Phi, psi and omega in degrees: 000124179279129186201142168254121185236153171292148180290163186297335182273356182290141174286165183299329184270357180069156183295148176283153179293155177297148183298331182283352183237082183295155179298130179292332180220141179239170176301323178298322178295319181292319179295321177296320177297320180297321178293322181293320187268354182303132178090338180259337178245141182296131172274090188292152183286151170245112189237146178280136177251104181294316185292314179295328177296316178295325183289323188259342183083013176233156173276115189251127172247133184250131174257113190272070177289348173289358176269359175297161182302319178267011176066029178200153181294345186303338178302327185297305180294321180298315181293319179299316179298313181298324182292338181269355180288149174287167179300321180293319179294321178296319181295320181287323178107174182234163179217149178210159172251119182190144173242019186219224189292329178297319180300314182289320179297319179290317181296316182298312182285331173298318178296320180296322184266359181075027179259121178298135183236131174242132179238127176259127181235149173297151182302325181284005181304132178305141184301328181296324179289324177295314182295320179297318180292317179294331181294341177268008175092006181279151171273125180253127177244126178265127182209131174078169180263339183237163179299321180301322178297316180296319181293318178299320179292324178296318176299317180295319179292324179300317180290318183292323184261355182074031182268156175272123179279129180249105181288143182291339181210330189267061183211127182305323180292322177295313181300316180298319178298317180293330180295343178296339175301313182292323177305312182292320180299313184286336173288320182280329182223074184296346180284350181302126178245358179216132173248130179243111195231133178296148177235123168248269172277340175108003182296316182293311183290327178295315179292316181293320179294321178301311182292313186293316183289333175289323180283325182214093184302339182271355184295144182266124179250122181238128176263155180227131173231154173290142179304329182285341182226069183272047190294313180291319177304312182293320181297315183285338175273347183070034180237165177253119179233143179295141175235091182196162178121165180270096179263147174296332182267060183295338179293341177241019179275074183249125182280334184225106180289169181286154176286318179294312182296323180297323177300315181293315181298317181299325183276325192247343185262127185280315184228150163236120180256144177254137183238145181277163180299324180298320179292323177297316179298315181297321181294318177300315181295318181296319181296325177288315184289319186268312184264354180057041180229139182266125176231153172278174183303316179297323181293338180263001187298322180299313178295322178302323179294320178293325179290323183278329185230060185299328182295333181292333187243001184304129178078000181270162172256108195249131173260125178247136178260113173277084198286344179197156180231021183268089179235137178300135185296324178293320177296319178299319178298319178297318180299316182294319179293321178294325178293320176298321180294317181294329181275358179086004181275345175225131184215155172235120182250135174259120186235129178275127180236162168271140183278080181214157180303137177090353184296314181291324178299317183295318180289327178295330178297324179296319177298320180294318180296327180269003179057048177250129182277128177272125181266317185206145179229135175220143180252148173228110179254330190270301185273073181207155177270003180288161173301164185301332181268008177252161176210158174251129173247136176252126182239119174268131187217162178248131176235173181283323181193184182297322180295322178296319178296318179299320179295322178296312181298318179298321178295320178295318178296321179297327179279000175094009180275146170271121187232134170228151180259141171279116186260149172270153177294000000 
């Protein structure tokens, strides 16, 4: 299990920061941010999940930040930052590099406040994200192939045009705004003794940890990162780990965490857990099936950590932040179908048949006898190592559960068929 833990000698409240290094954000900053954004940002509900609690062995409270207008918590920090700008800075406008929720949160609130917003995105950014950002009145500039290229160009444009650069996470005003999530959670569910929060650049967990630990020094703060992007984990361990790959949690796929946020995380966060793609997929599917709520991969990271490391949270009262709900519908469909396959409710069986009349009919009778629905059938006669009179048929089918699938396979084997299952990684 990948984890960053406090040493055995640490006190429950963790060491205080050195006097020469004042806290970049305080509880007072978070409370002030909450007052500024009140009424303009949705005060999303914090609700108890009985079913997820039974499933994980912990009492789980969910903060539905996917209910924000732009479907992500990023609105909080963006609005707080914009509200702190001077009149001259507002008139000149702001700029950011982002291809995700930060872009939309900044664009939406900039339009509300009359602040011109420019967003620089890498050229490969999906057109839907460009259109969503432009729909809020922002100017979108495409530059470079990677995020780093877009960010460097945004810095250059900020200097050339006199714009204020709004960092997605490494800014005290942004951190304070994100910390309002924890204020609301602990007000709505004061019994929470553990917060499990996704980490990308660290803005959300830094703000939430600041607020939560000030309100309750004994509260346990746990960060979660995708195994493919363990940037904060690696930084705090002082090791070099690869950060690359196609993760479902692209919202927290950050190669370089913030310097400010890393300071806060190092002081206040007890563990950082890494979760596999399979756990992220299962968490997204469970939240839709059980809570009837759509979340993106990053938004499901907290639940993924409980699924992957149940012993870490057993008996605890855990607050999870569903930090965003912006997931491509086709990707969501793939996740749900893969979850059905892993649970045995959807399967693809490869069955060897003789190429003669009635062969497919006979095998279909076994499916009928076992009350299994056939979804799709395909034959392969040419590209196979079987004799010319043999064939492979692939049958995609729906079953009630894994035990039902096992009974079907056993029935086929009993009838003399050679059967193999197509497995997911």
